[in-house]
Residue frames relative to the residue before (quaternion, step in Angstrom):
aa qw qx qy qz dx dy dz
X 1.0000 0.0000 0.0000 0.0000 0.00 0.00 0.00
X 0.6474 0.5256 -0.3035 0.4610 3.55 1.00 -0.96
X 0.6452 0.5288 -0.3114 0.4551 3.60 0.99 -0.86
X 0.6460 0.5190 -0.3027 0.4709 3.55 1.06 -0.88
X 0.6317 0.5197 -0.3320 0.4697 3.58 1.01 -0.77
X 0.6378 0.5189 -0.3277 0.4653 3.63 1.01 -0.78
X 0.6655 0.4999 -0.3098 0.4596 3.58 0.92 -0.88
X 0.6536 0.5052 -0.3100 0.4706 3.58 0.94 -0.90
X 0.6547 0.5062 -0.3211 0.4604 3.63 0.91 -0.85
X 0.6472 0.5181 -0.3183 0.4599 3.57 0.97 -0.86
X 0.6476 0.5158 -0.3153 0.4637 3.57 1.01 -0.76
X 0.6298 0.5244 -0.3348 0.4650 3.55 1.06 -0.75
X 0.6250 0.5391 -0.3290 0.4589 3.57 1.01 -0.83
X 0.6637 0.5030 -0.2987 0.4660 3.54 0.91 -1.00
X 0.6854 0.4834 -0.3023 0.4529 3.61 0.79 -0.90
X 0.6616 0.4876 -0.3253 0.4676 3.61 0.95 -0.79
X 0.6588 0.5128 -0.3124 0.4532 3.58 0.97 -0.89
X 0.6975 0.4539 -0.2757 0.4811 3.58 0.85 -0.94
X 0.6602 0.5307 -0.3126 0.4299 3.61 0.95 -0.79
X 0.7479 0.4033 -0.2127 0.4824 3.57 1.07 -0.71
X 0.7218 0.4269 -0.2364 0.4907 3.55 1.19 0.01
X 0.7006 -0.4166 0.3585 0.4551 3.45 -1.37 -0.09
X 0.6092 -0.5847 0.3858 0.3717 3.58 -1.17 0.52
X 0.6630 0.4821 -0.3140 0.4790 3.62 1.18 -0.35
X 0.3690 0.7081 -0.4949 0.3428 3.55 0.32 1.30
X 0.1608 -0.7628 0.6206 0.0842 3.57 -1.01 0.88
X 0.0180 -0.7829 0.6210 -0.0342 3.58 -0.82 1.06
X 0.0937 0.7753 -0.6205 0.0714 3.54 -0.92 0.94
X 0.0652 -0.7892 0.6107 -0.0001 3.56 -0.87 1.04
X 0.1296 -0.7615 0.6310 0.0721 3.56 -1.19 0.73
X 0.3845 -0.6997 0.5527 0.2390 3.57 -0.98 0.88
X 0.3645 -0.7078 0.5623 0.2236 3.57 -1.14 0.70
X 0.5367 -0.6050 0.4709 0.3524 3.60 -1.23 0.33
X 0.8664 -0.0511 -0.0121 0.4967 3.53 -0.86 1.09
X 0.5878 -0.6144 0.3489 0.3941 3.58 1.07 0.80
X 0.5632 0.5079 -0.4313 0.4887 3.55 0.99 0.88
X 0.2100 -0.7674 0.5953 0.1124 3.55 -0.72 1.12
X 0.1585 0.8075 -0.5488 0.1470 3.56 -0.37 1.26
X 0.7216 0.4252 -0.2262 0.4972 3.56 1.23 -0.43
X 0.5928 -0.5552 0.4353 0.3882 3.56 -1.21 0.41
X 0.1681 -0.7474 0.6334 0.1095 3.54 -1.22 0.60
X 0.1888 -0.7939 0.5730 0.0764 3.57 -0.78 1.07
X 0.0801 -0.7740 0.6281 0.0029 3.53 -0.95 1.02
X 0.1861 -0.7861 0.5844 0.0760 3.55 -0.98 0.90
X 0.0581 -0.7841 0.6177 0.0141 3.55 -1.02 0.85
X 0.2296 -0.7679 0.5876 0.1113 3.56 -0.70 1.14
X 0.1541 -0.8257 0.5421 0.0233 3.53 -0.40 1.32
X 0.0602 -0.7896 0.6101 0.0265 3.55 -0.95 0.95
X 0.7009 0.4266 -0.2330 0.5220 3.56 1.27 -0.37
X 0.1351 -0.8288 0.5420 0.0320 3.57 -0.48 1.22
X 0.6623 0.5143 -0.3103 0.4478 3.61 1.23 0.21
X 0.6334 0.5784 -0.3382 0.3870 3.61 1.03 -0.68
X 0.4055 -0.6631 0.5771 0.2508 3.52 -1.24 0.68
X 0.0951 -0.8078 0.5815 0.0131 3.54 -0.99 0.90
X 0.2747 -0.6860 0.6405 0.2092 3.46 -1.45 0.27
X 0.1488 -0.7673 0.6196 0.0720 3.55 -0.97 0.93
X 0.0175 -0.8086 0.5873 -0.0309 3.57 -0.79 1.05
X 0.3274 -0.6887 0.6111 0.2121 3.50 -1.29 0.57
X 0.1279 -0.7918 0.5961 0.0370 3.58 -0.88 0.99
X 0.0348 -0.7789 0.6260 0.0160 3.56 -1.06 0.86
X 0.1783 -0.7145 0.6652 0.1235 3.52 -1.25 0.67
X 0.0548 0.8162 -0.5664 0.0999 3.54 -0.74 1.10
X 0.2839 -0.7575 0.5704 0.1424 3.54 -1.30 0.40
X 0.7926 -0.3233 0.2412 0.4573 3.51 -1.38 -0.29
X 0.5846 0.5965 -0.3716 0.4055 3.63 1.16 -0.41
X 0.5713 0.5885 -0.3854 0.4228 3.61 1.23 -0.28
X 0.0450 0.8237 -0.5620 0.0609 3.61 -0.58 1.10
X 0.4691 0.6779 -0.4540 0.3381 3.64 1.18 -0.02
X 0.4892 -0.6399 0.5023 0.3145 3.57 -1.29 0.32
X 0.7868 -0.0584 0.0609 0.6114 3.56 1.12 -0.71
X 0.2828 -0.7339 0.5959 0.1622 3.52 -1.31 0.37
X 0.1801 -0.7643 0.6145 0.0761 3.54 -0.65 1.19
X 0.0551 0.8026 -0.5908 0.0610 3.58 -0.84 0.94
X 0.3784 -0.6676 0.5802 0.2730 3.50 -1.30 0.33
X 0.1418 -0.7515 0.6400 0.0742 3.52 -1.06 0.90
X 0.0750 -0.7854 0.6143 -0.0112 3.52 -0.68 1.20
X 0.0490 -0.7716 0.6337 0.0253 3.58 -1.01 0.85
X 0.0748 -0.7579 0.6475 0.0285 3.51 -1.00 0.99
X 0.2734 -0.7757 0.5502 0.1445 3.58 -0.61 1.17
X 0.7062 -0.4679 0.3318 0.4149 3.59 -1.31 0.33
X 0.7119 0.4242 -0.2623 0.4944 3.61 1.10 -0.61
X 0.5692 -0.6556 0.3225 0.3771 3.61 1.37 0.50
X 0.3511 0.6918 -0.5384 0.3290 3.62 1.11 0.52
X 0.1153 -0.8004 0.5869 0.0399 3.65 -0.76 0.99
X 0.0013 0.7673 -0.6398 0.0444 3.53 -0.91 1.05
X 0.0268 0.7909 -0.6101 0.0399 3.60 -0.85 0.95
X 0.1029 0.7872 -0.6022 0.0843 3.53 -0.99 0.88
X 0.5035 -0.6266 0.5051 0.3142 3.55 -1.32 0.34
X 0.0442 -0.7617 0.6462 -0.0178 3.52 -1.08 0.87
X 0.1830 -0.7923 0.5766 0.0791 3.60 -0.92 0.94
X 0.2322 -0.7475 0.6119 0.1136 3.51 -0.96 1.02
X 0.1522 -0.7592 0.6267 0.0873 3.56 -0.86 0.96
X 0.0655 -0.8441 0.5313 -0.0295 3.51 0.14 1.40
X 0.3740 -0.7348 0.5108 0.2435 3.66 -0.68 1.04
X 0.4884 -0.6439 0.4911 0.3251 3.58 -1.12 0.58
X 0.5673 -0.6245 0.4329 0.3175 3.51 -1.22 0.61
X 0.3222 -0.7438 0.5540 0.1900 3.53 -1.10 0.74
X 0.7719 0.1507 -0.1338 0.6029 3.61 1.26 -0.15
X 0.7247 -0.4877 0.3028 0.3812 3.57 -1.32 0.01
X 0.5608 0.6317 -0.3930 0.3633 3.61 1.19 -0.34
X 0.5062 -0.6137 0.4943 0.3504 3.58 -1.08 0.63
X 0.2410 -0.7747 0.5753 0.1042 3.54 -1.15 0.65
X 0.2064 -0.7375 0.6301 0.1279 3.56 -1.22 0.57
X 0.0329 -0.7919 0.6093 -0.0243 3.54 -0.85 1.05
X 0.1847 -0.7630 0.6104 0.1053 3.54 -1.10 0.78
X 0.1403 -0.8007 0.5819 0.0236 3.57 -0.92 0.98
X 0.3617 -0.7332 0.5237 0.2396 3.62 -0.49 1.06
X 0.2049 -0.7847 0.5778 0.0919 3.57 -0.75 1.06
X 0.7871 -0.0551 0.0568 0.6117 3.64 0.86 -0.90
X 0.1370 -0.7651 0.6250 0.0717 3.55 -1.10 0.81
X 0.8385 0.1647 -0.1611 0.4939 3.56 -1.23 0.68
X 0.2789 0.7539 -0.5296 0.2708 3.54 0.99 0.94
X 0.1314 -0.7494 0.6424 0.0922 3.54 -1.05 0.80
X 0.2332 -0.7626 0.5892 0.1297 3.59 -0.65 1.11
X 0.2222 -0.8673 0.4388 0.0766 3.55 0.04 1.37
X 0.6943 0.4220 -0.2656 0.5190 3.61 1.26 -0.19
X 0.3825 -0.6743 0.5815 0.2466 3.54 -1.10 0.79
X 0.6087 0.5613 -0.4147 0.3774 3.54 -1.08 0.73
X 0.6956 -0.4920 0.3515 0.3880 3.55 -1.33 -0.20
X 0.1828 -0.7546 0.6261 0.0721 3.52 -0.88 1.10
X 0.2151 -0.7364 0.6247 0.1458 3.58 -1.15 0.72
X 0.0433 -0.7464 0.6636 0.0274 3.55 -0.98 0.94
X 0.0864 -0.7993 0.5947 0.0003 3.56 -0.76 1.12
X 0.1167 -0.7743 0.6203 0.0454 3.55 -0.83 1.06
X 0.0464 0.8018 -0.5906 0.0790 3.58 -0.73 1.04
X 0.3196 -0.7442 0.5431 0.2215 3.64 -0.60 1.06
X 0.5279 -0.6472 0.4531 0.3117 3.54 -1.10 0.68
X 0.7790 0.0320 -0.0357 0.6252 3.57 1.27 -0.41
X 0.6330 -0.5320 0.3888 0.4063 3.58 -1.22 0.36
X 0.1152 -0.7863 0.6063 0.0282 3.55 -0.93 1.00
X 0.2764 -0.7677 0.5593 0.1466 3.55 -0.68 1.13
X 0.7498 0.4202 -0.3059 0.4094 3.51 -1.23 0.57
X 0.6194 0.5086 -0.3565 0.4802 3.61 1.22 -0.15
X 0.1761 -0.8344 0.5177 0.0690 3.59 -0.47 1.17
X 0.7969 0.0523 -0.0353 0.6008 3.62 1.18 -0.43
X 0.0973 -0.7531 0.6465 0.0738 3.54 -1.20 0.63
X 0.0190 0.8209 -0.5700 0.0301 3.56 -1.06 0.61
X 0.2969 -0.7153 0.6061 0.1815 3.45 -1.46 0.08
X 0.1095 -0.7696 0.6280 0.0374 3.56 -0.99 0.94
X 0.0252 -0.7649 0.6436 -0.0094 3.54 -0.86 1.03
X 0.0715 0.8214 -0.5567 0.1016 3.56 -0.52 1.20
X 0.5043 -0.6460 0.4947 0.2892 3.50 -1.19 0.70
X 0.2768 -0.7408 0.5932 0.1508 3.55 -1.06 0.83
X 0.3648 -0.7091 0.5561 0.2344 3.55 -0.85 0.91
X 0.2578 -0.7802 0.5581 0.1157 3.55 -0.74 1.10
X 0.4127 -0.6706 0.5511 0.2762 3.59 -1.00 0.77
X 0.1643 -0.8115 0.5564 0.0698 3.56 -0.66 1.06
């Protein structure tokens, strides 16, 4: 039952994200083991457009078991031409006010241009185990530029 709830919640996030945004958006969510985020999560993005500006966001789904004040994680990106960039990013996740699970999106990069065609790897890895996080994800969406 708990697994079904996670799947349904992830689908709701995807539908809301896709419904409220431009059609050029990639959303990928991964469930964590036993609602504890402790392992790296790899996300792949196949890029064909080297001109569009994008926004990259980290998405988390969490429940009442989440008690941390913030989540420090490493974000690693490997481009198709093997350029590797890694940096620390901190999520400031608000605590829940009721018993329902919550989904939060955190902008990681804005106005990014992925200049290489091919497959990008984005790796999210928490610096320590975080209880209460049941899913993590990455959203990459095109930004409409005012011309």
